[in-house]
N, C-alpha and C positions, 0 to 999 in steps of 0.2 A: 288932857282933852284936846288941846290944840295940836298935840303931836299926831293924834288920830286924823284930824283935819288935814294936816300936812301930808301924811301918808296917803290918804285917799286922793288928794289933789295930785300928788306925784304919780301914783299909779294911773290915774286918769290921763295925765299928760303923756306918760310913756306909751300907753295903749293907743292914744290918738296919733302919736308919732309913728307907731308900728303900722297903723291903718294908712296913714299918708305915704309912708315908705312903700307899702305894698301896692298902693294905687300908682305911685310914680314908677315903680319897677314894672308893673304890668303895662303901663303906657310905653315905657322905654322898649320893652320887648315887642309890643304891638307895632311900634313905628320903626323897628329894626335898628334902634340905637344900641341895643345890647343883644348879643347872640344868645338865644335861648338854649343852645347846645353847650354853652360854656358851663363847666362844672360849678364854678363859684356862683354864677347867676341862678343855676338850677337849684343849688343847695339853699340859697337865700330865699328863692321863691317858695320852696317846700317849707322852710321854717316859718315864713310869714303866713302861708296858707294854714299851717297847723295852729298858729296863734289867732287867726281871724275867722276861719271857717266855722268853728263852733258858735260864734255869735252871728255870722252871716246867714247860715242855713235856715234858721226859723224865719228870718225876715224876708229871705228870698222867696218864700212860699207866697207872701202877700204883695210884694213889690217886684213886678217884672221889669226887665231892662226896658228903658225908654229910648228908642232910636238906636239901639245897640250899646247904650251906655248904662252901666250898672249903677244905680243910685243907692245901693245898699250901704256902701261906706259912709256916704253923707248922712243917711238916716241913723246909722250907728253912732256917728260922731255927735249928732244933735241929741240923740237919746242919752248917750253917756253924759253929755254936758248937763242935760236936764236932771238926770238922776243924781249927779254929783252936787248940783245946786240944792236939790232937796235934802241930800245927806248933810251938806254944810249947814243949812238952816236948822235941821233937826239937831245936830250935834251942838251947834253954837246956841240955839234956843234953849236946849236942855241945860247947857252950862250956865246960862244967865238966870235960870229959874232957881238955882240953889244959891 
């Protein structure tokens, strides 16, 4: 049972890392620290978009950019943390009932 909690926690942390990496890369491209025409940067950007866009798209319908800043990654990170907390309590709570 605790292995399930560990797997959920690990997946959550990896996905949050992917989100933070995508945000940092988009800022680096926006501030011209990384050339967007670079093949490696373009491939990494495409990969990160494929990993994050399915989660971002439904949320972007309800949360528009504020002052040109997209708050969707922040909302997703907070939402994932809340869901993971509920799952942990559910798994650990059901474990101690038996």
